[in-house]
C-alpha positions in Angstrom: 18.3 14.9 -11.9 17.2 12.2 -14.7 19.1 9.8 -12.9 17.9 10.2 -9.5 14.5 11.2 -10.5 14.1 7.4 -11.9 15.8 6.0 -8.7 18.9 5.7 -9.2 21.6 7.7 -7.4 24.4 8.8 -9.7 27.5 10.6 -8.5 29.9 9.8 -11.4 28.8 12.3 -13.3 32.3 13.9 -12.9 33.3 10.8 -14.6 31.3 10.9 -17.6 32.2 14.9 -17.7 35.8 13.5 -17.9 35.2 10.7 -20.5 33.1 12.9 -23.3 36.0 15.9 -22.7 39.2 13.5 -23.3 36.9 11.6 -26.5 35.9 14.7 -28.1 39.5 16.0 -28.4 40.4 12.8 -29.3 37.8 12.5 -32.4 38.3 16.1 -33.1 42.1 15.3 -34.0 41.6 12.2 -35.8 39.1 14.0 -38.3 40.9 17.0 -38.6 44.1 14.5 -39.7 41.5 12.9 -42.2 40.7 16.6 -43.8 37.2 17.0 -42.3 36.2 20.5 -42.6 36.4 21.9 -39.1 32.8 23.0 -38.5 32.2 19.1 -39.5 34.6 17.8 -37.3 33.9 20.1 -34.4 29.5 19.0 -34.7 30.9 15.2 -35.1 33.4 15.7 -32.1 31.1 17.1 -30.2 29.0 13.8 -30.6 31.4 11.4 -30.3 32.1 12.8 -27.0 28.2 12.5 -26.4 28.2 8.8 -27.4 31.3 8.1 -24.8 29.3 9.3 -22.1 26.1 7.6 -23.1 28.5 4.5 -23.3 29.4 5.0 -19.8 26.1 5.5 -18.4 25.4 2.3 -19.7 28.4 0.3 -18.2 26.8 1.8 -14.4 23.3 1.4 -15.2 24.1 -2.3 -16.0 26.3 -2.6 -13.2 23.5 -0.9 -10.5 20.0 -2.0 -11.9 21.0 -5.7 -13.1 23.5 -6.4 -10.6 22.5 -4.1 -8.1 25.8 -3.0 -7.3 26.2 -0.4 -4.5 25.4 2.8 -6.3 27.4 5.5 -4.4 30.9 2.6 -4.9 29.5 2.4 -8.3 29.7 5.8 -9.1 32.5 6.7 -7.4 34.5 3.8 -9.1 33.5 5.6 -12.5 34.9 8.7 -11.4 38.3 7.1 -10.1 38.4 5.4 -13.4 37.8 8.1 -15.7 40.7 9.9 -13.7 42.8 7.3 -14.6 42.0 6.3 -17.9 41.9 9.8 -19.7 45.1 11.0 -18.6 46.6 7.4 -19.6 45.1 7.9 -23.1 45.8 11.1 -23.6 49.4 9.8 -22.8 49.2 7.0 -25.3 47.8 9.0 -28.1 49.3 13.1 -27.4 52.4 11.9 -25.3 51.4 14.1 -23.0 48.3 13.6 -20.7 47.4 17.0 -22.2 46.1 17.2 -25.2 47.6 19.2 -27.8 44.9 22.9 -28.4 41.7 22.1 -30.8 39.6 24.7 -32.4 36.4 25.7 -30.5 33.2 26.3 -31.4 33.6 30.4 -30.8 30.6 32.7 -30.2 27.2 33.1 -32.1 26.0 36.6 -32.1 22.3 37.3 -32.1 21.9 40.5 -33.5 19.7 43.3 -31.0 19.9 40.3 -28.4 23.3 40.8 -28.2 23.2 44.6 -27.8 20.6 44.4 -24.2 22.9 46.1 -21.7 24.1 43.6 -19.0 22.8 40.1 -20.1 23.2 40.8 -24.0 27.0 40.0 -24.6 26.5 36.7 -21.9 23.4 35.3 -22.8 23.2 35.9 -27.0 27.1 36.6 -28.1 28.3 33.5 -26.9 29.1 29.9 -27.7 26.5 27.5 -29.1 26.8 25.1 -25.8 25.3 28.4 -24.2 22.1 28.2 -26.3 22.0 25.3 -26.1 21.7 24.8 -22.2 19.3 27.4 -22.5 17.2 25.0 -25.0 18.1 21.6 -22.5 16.8 23.4 -19.4 13.2 24.5 -20.2 13.2 21.0 -22.1 14.1 19.0 -19.6 11.7 20.3 -17.4 8.9 19.7 -19.4 9.6 16.2 -20.1 10.1 15.6 -16.5 6.8 17.6 -15.8 4.2 16.6 -18.8 5.2 13.2 -20.6 4.6 10.0 -20.4 8.3 9.1 -20.3 8.6 11.9 -17.4 5.3 10.8 -15.0 6.8 7.0 -15.5 10.5 8.7 -14.3 9.5 10.1 -11.7 7.0 7.4 -10.5 10.1 5.0 -10.9 12.2 6.8 -8.3 8.7 7.4 -6.2 6.8 4.2 -6.0 8.4 1.9 -8.4 6.1 -1.1 -7.1 3.0 1.3 -8.3 4.9 1.6 -11.7 5.2 -2.1 -12.1 1.7 -2.6 -11.0 0.5 -0.4 -13.8 2.6 -2.6 -16.4 5.9 -0.7 -16.9 8.8 -1.8 -16.6 11.1 -0.4 -13.2 13.8 -1.7 -14.9 13.4 -0.2 -18.5 12.4 3.2 -17.1 15.8 3.4 -14.9 17.8 2.5 -18.0 15.9 5.4 -19.7 16.9 7.7 -16.4 20.4 6.9 -16.2 21.1 7.1 -20.0 19.4 10.5 -20.3 21.9 11.4 -17.8 24.7 10.2 -19.9 23.6 12.4 -22.7 23.7 15.7 -20.9 27.0 14.7 -19.0 27.7 14.1 -22.8 27.0 17.9 -24.0 28.5 19.3 -20.4 32.0 17.8 -21.2 32.2 18.1 -24.7 30.6 21.4 -25.0 33.4 22.7 -22.2 36.1 21.3 -24.1 35.0 22.3 -27.7 33.0 25.1 -26.8 35.4 27.1 -24.3 38.7 25.2 -23.5 39.9 24.1 -26.2 42.3 21.1 -25.2 41.9 18.5 -22.3 43.9 18.6 -19.3 44.8 15.8 -17.8 47.0 16.8 -14.6 45.4 16.7 -11.1 41.5 16.5 -11.4 41.7 17.1 -15.3 40.3 20.3 -17.2 37.0 19.0 -15.6 38.4 20.1 -12.1 35.2 19.1 -9.8 32.5 20.6 -12.0 30.5 17.2 -12.2 30.5 17.5 -7.8 29.5 21.1 -8.3 26.8 19.7 -10.4 25.2 17.5 -8.3 24.9 20.4 -5.4 23.3 22.4 -8.1 20.4 20.0 -8.9 20.4 19.3 -4.8 19.9 23.4 -4.5 17.4 23.2 -7.2 15.6 20.3 -5.6 15.3 18.1 -8.9 13.9 21.0 -10.8 15.8 21.6 -13.8 14.9 25.6 -14.0 16.0 25.9 -10.3 18.9 24.1 -10.8 20.2 26.0 -13.7 20.1 28.9 -11.1 22.3 26.9 -8.8 24.4 26.3 -11.3 25.0 30.0 -12.4 25.3 30.4 -8.8 28.5 28.7 -8.9 29.5 29.3 -11.8 29.5 33.2 -10.7 31.7 32.4 -7.9 34.2 30.2 -10.2 34.4 33.2 -12.4 34.9 35.3 -9.5 37.7 33.8 -8.0 39.7 33.7 -11.6 39.1 37.5 -11.7 40.8 38.5 -8.3 43.7 35.8 -9.5 44.6 38.2 -11.7 44.3 41.7 -9.6 48.3 41.7 -8.3 47.5 44.2 -5.5 46.0 41.2 -3.8 48.8 39.7 -2.3 46.7 36.1 -1.7 47.5 32.8 -2.8 45.6 32.0 -5.6 45.2 28.6 -3.8 42.9 30.0 -1.3 41.3 31.8 -4.3 40.7 28.5 -5.9 38.4 27.1 -3.2 35.8 30.0 -3.3 33.5 27.9 -5.1 33.2 25.2 -2.8 33.1 27.4 0.0 30.0 28.9 -1.4 28.7 24.9 -1.7 29.5 24.2 1.8 27.5 27.2 2.8 24.7 26.5 0.5 24.2 23.2 1.5 24.2 23.9 5.1 21.2 26.5 4.3 19.2 25.4 2.0 18.8 21.7 4.0 15.3 21.4 2.3 15.8 19.1 -0.6 13.0 16.5 -1.0 14.8 13.2 -2.0 12.8 10.5 -4.4 11.2 8.2 -1.8 13.1 5.1 -3.4 16.4 6.4 -4.3 18.9 4.1 -4.3 16.7 0.9 -3.6 17.1 -1.7 -5.6 14.3 -3.3 -7.7 13.4 -6.4 -9.6 10.5 -6.3 -12.1 10.3 -9.9 -11.5 9.8 -10.1 -7.9 
């Protein structure tokens, strides 16, 4: 949302997720071997995953903003490079494309709220990553709608010349938008690994397994609004969980691969039905402050 609102097409978020997922595991193993306590190692590794994602976003931003590379091709390149680099690094460090298991954050239970029927066990007896999500969503909405940098990001994607005329650097604003996307992707990748999975899987599409592309559909579904985008993410996540549950029902004599495509079938249906996403007017258009 932040990158594309600023005018930069960012379909490389799958790659940012992959790199942050691996780097968080690598950092945790290094810290654990150095004798750092589990809690401190988890949070430090989490921050390391974010930093790696931001670094990848910075490289992407330089290519597409400074050197005006094709944004779609650059995004795909980030994804494809991460699919090769991450398993290779894991193979070098752990002698397998799949890393050893690591500790996870576990769950934090909030008294009383966790006892609410239905939503209590889901939202208030959960990983701290869930709480971070519940905070990041309204904060992102507020930043975009009610802060100076948010207004500049939106102007950069809608009318960059007007922003430039007002004396604000479009280039700098777009860098901020892409780097913010790197921060949030880092939270996603490292949070998924350390908050839930407990390892990095480098086989196939890696443990991220297309979640970055589902994220793209989520913000298109939400029309670039962080709050409604969260609704889209919850929709796709629900079907992803459903297909895992269906695979566990032995009475259903159906190949597991068919259940595995369920979330993507939902994506196709949603993309077919919504059709009302309003793209930023200057999305994908290069702009030179010196012109």
